[in-house]
Each structure stands twice: as structure tokens, then as C-alpha cells.
C-alpha positions in Angstrom: 0.0 0.0 0.0 1.3 3.5 -0.8 -0.2 6.7 0.4 -0.1 10.1 -1.2 -0.7 13.4 0.6 -1.6 16.8 -0.8 -0.1 19.8 1.0 -1.5 23.3 0.7 0.7 26.3 1.5 -1.5 29.2 2.6 -0.7 32.9 3.3 -1.1 33.3 7.0 -3.0 36.6 7.0 -5.4 35.9 4.2 -5.5 32.2 3.8 -4.8 32.7 0.1 -3.4 29.6 -1.6 0.3 30.1 -2.5 1.0 26.7 -3.9 0.1 23.0 -3.5 2.1 19.9 -4.0 1.8 16.1 -3.6 4.2 13.8 -1.7 4.2 10.0 -2.0 4.4 8.1 1.2 7.0 5.5 2.0 6.3 2.2 0.2 6.1 0.4 3.6 3.4 -0.7 5.9 1.4 2.2 7.4 2.8 3.5 10.7 -0.7 3.7 12.4 -4.0 2.0 11.8 -7.1 2.9 13.8 -10.2 0.8 13.9 -13.8 1.4 14.8 -14.9 -1.7 16.8 -18.2 -1.6 15.0 -16.8 -1.2 11.5 -15.1 -3.6 9.1 -12.4 -1.2 7.8 -9.8 1.0 9.3 -11.0 4.5 10.2 -7.6 6.0 9.9 -4.4 5.0 8.1 -1.2 7.0 8.6 1.8 6.4 6.4 5.3 8.0 6.6 5.8 10.8 4.1 9.0 11.7 2.3 10.2 14.5 4.7 13.1 15.4 2.5 10.8 16.2 -0.4 8.5 18.3 1.8 11.6 20.3 3.0 13.0 20.8 -0.5 9.6 22.0 -1.8 9.0 24.4 1.1 12.6 25.8 1.4 12.3 28.4 -1.4 9.2 29.8 0.3 10.9 30.0 3.7 14.3 31.3 2.6 13.7 33.0 -0.8 11.8 35.9 -2.3 8.5 34.4 -1.1 9.5 35.2 2.4 9.7 38.9 1.4 6.1 39.0 0.1 6.4 37.5 -3.3 4.3 34.4 -4.1 7.0 33.1 -6.4 9.9 31.1 -4.8 13.4 32.3 -5.4 15.5 30.4 -7.9 18.3 28.3 -6.3 21.1 30.6 -5.2 19.4 33.8 -6.2 17.8 34.7 -2.8 18.8 38.1 -1.5 20.4 38.3 1.9 
């Protein structure tokens, strides 16, 4: 079983969508399964996500031009200090 999560990056003040991206989960068994005793299927399945991809995707928004008010991430190495 492989999970996929969709992440939404929102502007804090306005909740305006800045970007969205998907990350595939690890191709291993889920880390957590929750069951409803009255139901035949899991109520919650949590799989580990690729943390490195999440960090790589968000880094330009944290360290680049987007941090200074632009909704466009800086190109690698072009962020102003």
C-alpha cells in the first residue's frame, strides 16, 4: 500500500493559496492503523511521508523571495540576503 498526501501552502494573514504539491508516502506498511470496533475497515491509516521532499519543496518559500512578500519562490542561489 502506498499513500499520497496533498499539501497546501497558505498565506497566514489571508489564507490565500500560495502553492500546493503532492508527496508520495513511503512504500512500507502504514505506521498507524485505527479501527472502529463496529466497522469492518480502518477509520484512519497514517503512512510516513518523504520528509526530504517536503523540506525541498517548502525551502524556497521560507528562505527565498516568497519570504519577502512574493508568491514566487526564489531560484536556487538567487535569494537576496
